[in-house]
C-alpha positions as CSV (number, residue, x, y, z in Angstrom):
1,M,79.3,215.8,-22.8
2,I,77.9,219.2,-21.8
3,P,79.8,222.2,-23.3
4,R,81.2,224.6,-20.8
5,L,80.6,228.3,-21.1
6,K,83.4,230.8,-20.9
7,K,83.5,232.7,-17.7
8,I,82.5,236.3,-18.3
9,S,83.9,238.9,-16.0
10,K,81.1,240.5,-14.1
11,V,80.6,244.2,-14.1
12,T,80.6,243.9,-10.3
13,E,84.2,242.8,-10.2
14,Q,85.5,245.8,-12.0
15,H,86.8,249.1,-10.6
16,L,84.3,251.8,-11.7
17,N,84.2,255.5,-11.7
18,K,81.2,257.4,-10.6
19,E,79.6,257.7,-14.1
20,Q,80.1,254.0,-14.7
21,F,78.6,253.1,-11.3
22,L,75.6,255.3,-12.2
23,E,75.1,253.7,-15.5
24,V,75.2,250.1,-14.1
25,H,73.0,251.1,-11.1
26,N,70.4,252.7,-13.3
27,S,70.3,249.8,-15.7
28,L,69.6,247.4,-12.8
29,S,67.1,249.6,-11.0
30,P,63.4,250.2,-11.4
31,L,62.3,253.7,-12.2
32,K,61.8,254.8,-8.6
33,L,65.4,253.9,-7.7
34,K,67.1,255.6,-10.6
35,A,69.8,258.0,-9.5
36,T,71.7,261.1,-10.7
37,I,75.3,262.3,-10.4
38,F,74.1,264.8,-7.9
39,L,72.6,262.0,-5.6
40,L,75.9,260.0,-6.0
41,S,77.9,263.0,-4.9
42,R,75.6,263.6,-1.9
43,F,75.9,259.9,-1.0
44,R,79.7,260.0,-1.1
45,I,79.8,263.1,1.2
46,E,77.3,261.6,3.7
47,K,78.8,258.1,3.7
48,A,82.5,259.1,3.4
49,T,83.5,256.1,5.6
50,L,82.6,253.7,2.8
51,F,85.2,255.3,0.4
52,K,88.9,254.7,0.7
53,D,89.6,255.7,-2.9
54,D,87.8,256.8,-6.0
55,N,86.6,253.2,-6.7
56,W,82.8,252.9,-7.0
57,S,82.5,249.1,-6.6
58,I,79.0,247.8,-7.4
59,D,79.5,244.9,-4.9
60,K,80.5,247.2,-2.0
61,L,78.4,250.3,-2.6
62,R,75.2,249.5,-4.4
63,R,73.3,248.0,-1.4
64,P,74.2,250.9,1.0
65,F,73.4,253.3,-1.8
66,I,69.9,251.8,-2.3
67,F,69.2,251.9,1.5
68,W,70.4,255.5,1.6
69,L,68.3,256.4,-1.5
70,T,65.1,254.8,-0.1
71,S,65.6,256.7,3.1
72,L,65.4,260.1,1.4
73,S,62.1,261.9,1.0
74,S,61.0,262.7,-2.5
75,D,61.8,266.4,-1.9
76,K,65.4,265.6,-1.0
77,K,65.8,263.5,-4.1
78,K,64.9,266.4,-6.4
79,V,67.2,269.0,-4.8
């Protein structure tokens, strides 16, 4: 008989705040896609339609955030 593993709740299923989202995103990202709180704040302003509350869901927001982040020039990332 094969032993069954316990289901571990994924980080992606949890409701995160901005700082937690940043921590998870940066831990999963290569160096060139690392983000800052400033970039997350700009993302929220520019993509306000993605936010209905203060929940920073990894499942819902990480992919659009990466697309947005890669569309920025290096000058805009530093400001």
